[in-house]
C-alpha positions in Angstrom: -11.5 -88.0 3.6 -9.1 -85.9 1.6 -8.8 -82.5 0.1 -8.5 -82.2 -3.7 -7.8 -79.1 -5.6 -10.5 -79.2 -8.3 -11.2 -76.7 -10.9 -15.0 -77.4 -10.6 -15.1 -75.8 -7.1 -17.6 -72.9 -7.7 -15.8 -70.6 -5.2 -12.5 -70.6 -7.1 -11.2 -67.3 -8.3 -9.2 -66.5 -11.4 -5.9 -67.0 -9.5 -7.1 -69.0 -6.5 -8.0 -72.7 -6.6 -9.7 -73.7 -3.3 -9.9 -77.2 -2.0 -12.8 -79.6 -2.1 -13.1 -82.3 0.6 -14.1 -85.6 -0.9 -15.9 -88.1 1.3 -17.2 -90.8 -0.9 -19.9 -89.1 -3.0 -20.2 -86.1 -0.6 -18.3 -83.0 -1.8 -17.6 -80.1 0.6 -16.1 -77.0 -1.1 -13.9 -74.6 0.8 -15.4 -71.1 0.3 -12.3 -69.2 1.5 -8.6 -69.6 2.0 -7.6 -70.9 5.4 -6.6 -68.2 7.9 -5.0 -68.3 11.3 -7.4 -68.0 14.2 -5.7 -66.3 17.2 -7.0 -68.3 20.1 -4.7 -66.6 22.6 -1.2 -68.0 23.1 0.6 -69.5 20.1 -0.3 -72.9 21.5 -4.0 -72.0 21.2 -3.9 -70.9 17.5 -5.2 -72.9 14.5 -6.1 -72.4 10.9 -9.7 -72.5 9.8 -11.8 -71.9 6.7 -15.5 -72.0 5.9 -16.9 -74.5 3.5 -20.3 -75.6 2.2 -21.7 -78.9 0.9 -22.2 -79.3 -2.8 -24.4 -82.4 -2.2 -26.3 -81.8 1.1 -28.9 -79.1 1.7 -30.4 -77.8 5.0 -34.1 -77.6 5.7 -34.3 -74.3 3.7 -32.7 -75.9 0.6 -29.4 -74.1 1.2 -26.0 -75.8 1.2 -25.0 -77.2 4.6 -22.3 -74.9 6.1 -19.1 -76.2 7.8 -16.0 -74.9 9.6 -12.8 -76.8 8.7 -9.8 -76.5 11.1 -6.2 -77.5 11.0 -3.9 -77.7 14.1 -0.6 -75.9 13.7 2.1 -78.5 13.5 5.1 -76.1 12.9 4.6 -72.9 14.8 8.1 -71.5 14.1 7.8 -71.5 10.3 7.3 -68.2 8.4 5.9 -70.2 5.4 2.2 -70.8 6.0 2.3 -73.7 3.5 4.5 -75.5 6.1 2.5 -74.5 9.2 0.0 -77.4 9.2 -0.4 -80.9 8.0 -3.0 -79.8 5.5 -4.2 -83.4 5.0 -5.1 -83.7 8.8 -8.2 -81.6 9.4 -11.5 -81.5 11.4 -14.9 -80.7 10.0 -17.7 -79.1 12.1 -21.2 -78.6 10.7 -22.5 -75.2 11.6 
């Protein structure tokens, strides 16, 4: 799986291109920018974002919802773009 920055993500804003996770024919669109989750000590923090499937629906016909998380790889940086390996993520179905 990988994250692509696609203009066809329906959650994109005018100045904000959100990622789309591509897993074969399954597309999962990020619905928000990643934000830091304060788990307690700096070692217990991570980044997360909500996402929804473009191709899978739940029993009510709504897009399946996900939480995408990234471990912090560089806790001492002040540049969030360097805080994580953004290509190394976990997906949890909600």
